[in-house]
N, C-alpha and C positions, 0 to 999 in steps of 0.2 A: 465850146458848149453847142451843142446842136438845138435846133428850135423843137418846140413840143411835137411829139409823136402822138399817134391815136392812142387815146386812153384805153387800157384793158380792163374789162369788167370781171369781177370775181364775186362769188357768194360768200357770205358770212358763215362762219361755223354755226351749226344749228342752235347751240346755246347762245351765241351772240345775237342771232336773229330774234330769238325769243326775249332776250334782255332788252334789246332795242325797242321791240314792240310794247313791252311794259313801260318803258322810259318815256316814249313818244306819247302813249295813250293814258298815262297816269300823272296826277298831279300831287306833289309832295309839298309839305308845309315848309320845308327848308330847301328850296332849289338852289340856294346860295352854295351848297355843298359842291357843285361842279367846280367853282372857282378855286376852292381849297385843293380839290384833287387835281386840277390842271397845274396849279403852282407846285404841289407836291411832287408831281412827275417831272416838271421842270426842274426842280431842285435835285432830284435823283439824277438827271441828265447831266447837270453840272458837277455834281459829286463824282460821277463816272468820269468826267473829262478829266478832272483834277487828278484822280487816281491813274488814269492811262497816261497822263502826261509826265508822271513821275519817271516811267521808263521810255516814254517817246515824247520829249519836250518840244518837238517840231509840231505837235498837235495844237500848241498854243503860241506858235512862233510870232503871231501878231502882237503878242504881250498883253492883249486885252482879257482882263479877269471875267470869269463867268459871271452872268447876271441874268436877270428876268425882267422883261418888260410887258406892261399890260396897256394896250392902246384902244380906247373907244373911238367909234366913228358914227356919230349920229346920222350923218347923211346917207352912209352906206348901210346903216343899221347892223353893224359888225363890232365885234369884240375880239381883239387879238391878244393872245398870250404867246410870247416869244421868248426862247432861252437861247443862250449861246453856249450850250452844253455839248455833249458827245455826239448828237444827232443820230439818224437812222438811215441805213441804205434801203434799198428796195424790199428785200427779203424781210428786214427787221420791221418795216412798216406793215407788211402783210402779217407777219407773226403777232406783232404787239397790238395792231388795231383790228385784225380780222378774227382772232381766236382768243379764247381765254384758256391758257394753258396751266391750269391748276386745277387741283382736286377741290370737291365741294360745290361745283357749279350747279349741279342739279339741286342740291339742298338750298343754296342760295336763291335760285329762281322760285322754288316752291316756297320759301318763306317770304320772298319779295311779293309774290302774288297775294299772300294771305295779309300782309302787313298793311296797316292803316297809313303808316308813314314810313317809307323805304329808306329814308336818308340814312338812318343809323346803320341799316344793313350794308348800304353801299360803301360806307367807310369801313366796316368789318371785313368785307369781302374783296376790297382792293380792285374794284371795277370802276375806278373814278372816272376814267376817260369817258366811258359810256354815259356818265351822269351828265355829261354836257348836252345830251340830246333832250334833256328835260327843258332846256331853254333855247335850243338851236333848231332851225328848221334844216340846216345843211351845215356841215363842218368841212373845212379844206386844210389839209395838213401838208405844209411844204417842209422838207428836211434834207439837210446835207450832213453826212457823217464826217466828223472831224478828220482832215487829212485827205478827204476825197474831192474829186472835181466832178462828181456827178450829184444831181439834185433831182428829187422825185417828189410828185404831188399825189396825195391820197385825198379822196373825196367821197362823201356819202351823205345821203339824205335820211338816213335811219331806216331804210327799208330792208330789202333782203340780201343787199350786196354793197360793194364799193366799187370805185374806179381807181386805177393807178397809172400814172404816166410820167414820163420824163418832163422835167420842168422846162419852161420857156427860158429864153435868155434873160427876159426881165425878172423872172422869179429867181433864177440862179444868181444874179447881180445882187438882189435884194438879201437873200439868205446865204450868208457866207460861211456860216457854221451854225449847227444846232437846228432847232425846230420852230416853225411858226404855225400856230393854230389859229385859224380865223373862224369865228362862230357867226353864221348868219342868224340873227336872233328872231325868235318869235315875238310877235307884237306885245304879248303879255309879259314878256322878259325885258322890256326896253328901259326898266329901272337900272339894269347892270351897265348901262351906257353912262349913267350919272358918276362923276368922279367921287362924290361924297359917298355913295353906295359902295363903289369898289374899295375906297379907303376903309369904310366900316368892316366890310368882309375881311380884308387882308389883316387888319388889326385884331380882329376876332379870332382868326384861324391861322394865320401865317406870319405873325409878327417875328417869331424866332427862327424862320427860315435863314439858313446860314448865308444866303447870297442876297445881295441887294435887289429889291423889287421896286422898279421904276414905273411910276404912272406917267404915261405920255398923253396929256390933255390935247384936245383939238386947238386950244389956244393956250400959249404960255410955255414955259420951259418944263422939261421932264424933271420929276423930283422923286426922291426915295420915300417910300411910304412904310417901311418896315425897320425894325431895330437892327435885324441881321447880326445878332449877337448870339454867341454860344452860351446859352443859359447855364449849362452845367459848369462853366468856368467862372460864373459869377458867385460872389459869397452869398451864403444863405441869408444873411442879414439884409441884403438888398432885395430879396424876392418876398413876393406875397403869395397867398394860396391861389390866387387867380392866375399869377404867372406859371405856377406848377401845373394847374389844371390845363391851360392852354398849350404848354409844352407837351403834356401827356396826350392830348387830343391830337396834336400834330404828328407826334412820334408814332402813336399806336393807330392813327386813322380812325378814332373812335369818338362817340358822343357822350359816353358815360363819364363819371368821375372816378379818378383813381381811389381805390380802397386804401393804398399804402403808398407813400412817397419816400424813397431812400436817396439823399443827396450828400455826398461827401467827397473829400479829397484825401487820397492816401499819399503819404510822404515817407522817404526812407530809402531802402534798397530799389524801389521803384516808385515812380510818380505817375498818378493817373487820377482823372476825375471820373465820378460815378453818379449817373442820375437815372435812377430805374423807378418804375411803377408797377404796382399790382392792380390790374383792372377790377372793376366790381362786376362786370359780366363776362361770360365766356365768349371767346372769338369762335368763328365757325370752324377753323381748322385746328382745334385743339387736340383732336384725335387723329390727325392725319399720320399715316404709317411712318413718315419721314421723321416726325417728331423734331423738327428744326426749331431753334429759338429765333426770337426777333429783337435781339439786342444788337445795336448797331456798333461797330468798332471805328473809332477814330484814331488817328495819330497826329497830334499836334493840330488839331481842328481840320485835318483832311479826312475825308471819309474813306475807309479802306474796305469794309465788307459788312453786309447785314446778316451773314450766316456764319461767323467765325467760331461758333460753338464756345461762347463765353460763359455759359451757365449749363449745367447738367440738363438732360432732356426732360426730368420731372419738374424743372422750373421753367419750361418753355412758355408759360403764360406770362412771364415777366416781360415788359417792354422798357426800352430806354436806350441809354448810351453810355459807353465806356470810352474815355478819350486818354490814350497813353502819351506820356512825354518822353518815352524811352525806346519804343519799338522803332525799327527802321521804316522809313516811309516806303521804301520799295519792296516791302515784304510781299510775297506772293501768297495766294490762297492755299497752294501746297505747302508752304512753309508754316503757314498759321497752324496747321494740324499738329506740328511737332515742335513748336517753338517753346523752350522752356520759360521764357519770360511771360508768355501768354498763359501757360499752364499755372504759373504762381498767382498770376491776376485772377484766373479762373477759380482757383482754390480759396484765395482770400475773399473774393466777392461772393462765392456760394456760401461760405461761412457767415458773412455779413448779413445776407439776404435771411438766411434761416434765423439768425439771432434777432433780425428785426421782425420777423414774423412772430417769434416767441414773445417778445416784448409786446407787440401788438395784441396777441392772444390774452396777455395778463392785464394790459393797461386799457385797451379798447376792445373788449370782447365782441361788441357789435359789429365793429369794422372788420374784425378777424372772421366773424361768422359769414360775411359777404364773400370773402376770399375762399374760405373753406367750402361754402355751398357751391361755388362755381368750379374750384379747381382741386378740391380734396382728393378725387379719385386720381388726379395726376401726381400730386404730392405723394400719394401712398405708393406710386410706382418706385420712388426713391428707397422705401423701406427694404424692397427687394434688390435694388441695384447698387445702392450706395451703402456698403458695409461700415464704412468709416463714420457716416453721420446717422446710422440706424436708430440709435438710442434717442437722438435728438428728434428725428422725424416721427418716432413712435410718441414722444412727449408732445409734439406739435399736433398730433392727429386728434380729431374728434370723432365720436362714434354715436350712433343710436343704439341704445341698450334697452333691456327690460326694464330699466328705471327711468329712462327719458332720452332726450336728444342732446346733442353737442357735449357729450361726456368725454372727459379726457382719461387717460390711463392712471393719471396721479389721483384723480377722484375715485376711480375704480379701486385702486389699491388701498386708498384711505377708508374705503367702506367695505373691506374684505370681512367675511363672516368668521367666527371663531374656528380655527383649524382649517381654513381654506388656504391652500397653498399655490393654487393655480389661477390664471385669468382664463375665464371660458368664453368661447365664441362659437357661433353657428353662422355658417354661409349659406346664401340662397339668393333667390331672384327678387324678393320683395319682402319688406318688413312685415306686412300683413300675413304673408304666407309662413314666415319664420315664427311669428308670435303664435301661431296655431300648430307649430310643429311638435309632435309628441316627445321629441328628444328633450324639449325643455322642461318636461313635467317634474322629474325629480329635483332639478335645480329650483324651479319655481316653488316647490313644496318647503324648500329651505331657505328661501329668500335670497339665492345666489344670483347676482347680477350677471347677465350673458350679453356680450357684444353680438349685435345683429348685423352681419356684414352682407351687403347687397351689390357692391360695385364689382364687376368681373374681375378687376385687378386684386381684390380681396382674396380670392382663391389662390393667387400666385404667391403674394407676399407672406401669407400665413403658412405656406409650405416650407419656409425656412424655420430653422430652429431658433425660436425667438423667446426673450424674456423682457420683463420691464420691472426694475426695481428688484431684481432677484426672483420674481415670480413668472414662471414659464407660461406662456400662451397655449391653451389646449382646446382643440375641437371636440364639441359634443358629437360630431359624426364620425370619429375616428378613435380606434383603440379603446382600451378598457376605461370605464368611469367608475370611481368609488367615493360616493358621497357619505360613506358609513360614519365617519367622525364628525360630520357636520349636522347638528340637530335639526329636526324638523320643526317647522313653525307651529304645527298643530301636533302636540305631543300624543293625542288620542289616535291620530292616524298611524303613529309608530307602534301603538299597541295592537293595532289590526293587521300589521304587515305580514304576519305568519298565520293569519287565520284562513281557512279554506284553501283554495288553489289546486293545481293539478299535480300529479306525481311527475317531478322534473325529468327524470331519466327516460321514463316511458314516453312521455310527450315529445321530447326532443328526438327520440329515436324514430317515432312514427312520422314527424315533420320531415327529418332527413331523408327518410325513406321515400316519401312522397315527392319531395321537391328534387332530390337527386343532385345534379351538378348546376343547378341554377343558382345555388348559394354556396359559399366557401365553408360556412358553418352555421349552426343553429345553437343559441345559447341563451340563458335566462338573463334578463336585463336589469341593470340598476338604474337605467335612465327613465323608465316608464313608471307611471303611478295609475293612470286611468286607461290609457290606449292599449290596444291588443299587441301591437307589434311596431318595429322600425327597422330600417337598414343602416348599418354603420360600415365603415371601412376598417380593415385590420390595422393593427399598429404600424406596420411597415408599409401599408399601401398609402396611395395618395387619398387626400380628402375627396369625398365623393363629388362635391362641386367642382373641383379642379379637374378630376378625371372626365366629368361630362363636358367641360369646356374643351378640353384637349381632344376628346373623341369627336365632338362636332367639327373640329379642324383636322380630323384624321392624324393626330400627333399623339403617339403613345398608346400602348395596349390598355384594355379595360380588364379590370379584375373582378371576380365574383364577390358581391358583398356578404356581410354577415347578417343573418336575420336574427334580431333580438325580440324575445317574446316576454310578455307580462304573465308570469306563471299565475297571478290572482285573477286574470281576466276570464270571464265566463266562456268566451270563445276558444280560448286555449284550454281550458278545462274540459270543454266538451269533446276535444279530440280524442282524449284517452279515457274520459270520465265514464263513458257507457261501454261496458264490455261486449254488448250485443249490437253495437253501432256498426253498420255496414263500413267495410274498408273504403268504398267510394266516398262515403260522407266525410270520413276522416281526411282523405285526399283533397276533396273539395275545401274543406275548412283550412287546410295547410296552404293550398294555393291562395285562398282569400287573404290569409295573413301576409303572404309575400306581395300580393297585388295591391292591397291597400296601403301598405307601407311604400310601395313605388309611387302610389298616387299622392300621397301625403308628402313625398320628396320631390313632387313636380314631374315625375316620369310618367310615361304611359306603360301599362302592362305589356309583357312580351307579345301576347295575344288578346287584343281587346275584345274580339267577338267571343272568344272562349271564356274571358272573365265576365261578360254580360250574361252569357248562357249559364254559367255556373251560379252567378249571383241569383238569377231568376229561379233557378231550381231550388236554392236554398231559402228563398222568400216564400215560394210555393209550399215547400216542405213545413215551414214554420206556421203558414196559414192553416194547412191541413191538420197540423197537430193542435193548433189553437181552437 
């Protein structure tokens, strides 16, 4: 080992520099989060060593099992967190401590700036190492990768950059494997040098870490201060709600309480232990395009992977552990993708999670409501993707409807109107806008409940051919609608439906002539009772909301809509009602019908300036006649 060479200075990634500035100049109420995060990182390093040692046993040739040590030094005002895990080489120190290589960083920084207490966000976003700058003026990291004879030192004072250098002979002798993190504490953080405070934090946040955590006091013998037990392997009868809460917070890196806990052991053809949690708040990366799950795979208490695809993507919000007794310890990540045993576990656990959610929805609706409010849009992805469990996921889903919130399809079917054979829905951007949509008018007049779907995913799963309890789901924006067999709530309104109105054939011909190819058809509407017009998709075309979403991403062609008109509306009647009316007026009214229908659907008219000019002329004409 050579002596120390001159340190090389490097700048932080821009996001890291901004993050550190927030850490250094902010004070959060729970600064103790830094210790939990450093211990969690150390545990991950020990896990990785055990996994790599399966195929390369020489990495732990010394026979010493991985462990974590915490050493306070009041004289030097330092706190050291040391692990005998996998360690890092020079490039890994730069990559892991100088950049944040994950999506959502900008969102995190924005939310952290606005938050009154950022500790919860730190846990959610997995930037725990940087939390140490809340309590440290300077951090020195010395690391030797397992199997290497090179040791490197990374150091920073939380400014714009860091230094990295080869370690001295003294440092290399001290760090034989793994990573040593030395925090030079701020004066106000001196309480973390007290052994009782360190023990309290470890018991609160890290008691179930799989590896021994030793406290090395300045006087006396080192002692283990955590239970280091695989909680998921213990019988449920031995555990209390506080144990599960602590395990959840460690596994998920969160501060909220789990909305659902699932703990069981499967025996039979395969033996495995399951400890899973549904959070009560959504994590920052819920809609990351990779859609990776966060359930850890263990084999006989040895960590294998945290991205083993143990649950389908629509259950990616579930956190926890699955520990198999049967899988080979030397299974590779490539083998995981096609392993039949793992596929069987995946299928069984997925079914159990959905059943548990169903049970929670029936027995504890308030707890289920927390899960649905946070993860409903994600669960609904499964209606599109998981044909096998589609019926169960539809039953599990909750909807805002014209009757209220958190309505299930079971409740909807129980409240069907006489002669109603379909489940009706409408997709859009917001509940408020949908409630004022003219396509609801005829349904509302008959007391028909309509699902108001506003999540982007709703436009996709509803495009499948779906039914629930033998009742097909039907869009009010697509195809023909006939409510003729369902009585109106106001029978007097039914008596007036044939009174007045325009000549249908003449009016439609005039509108078609005016609009030309801007619409695929013009027809009398069964949807409208008071509005003049609306736009719908043809029976074979995509729902208009889905078409708009695909068009924004340049995916799929757009089709011309159908313009439906209310033959009893005065504006429609005016188009053909006055034989002496100028042709230009008829054309302007036809365009007005189209453009107001577009606006009510949340679209802009094709030519906003022409629309404004046309509207002004019609208003002025009305004023002149008045």
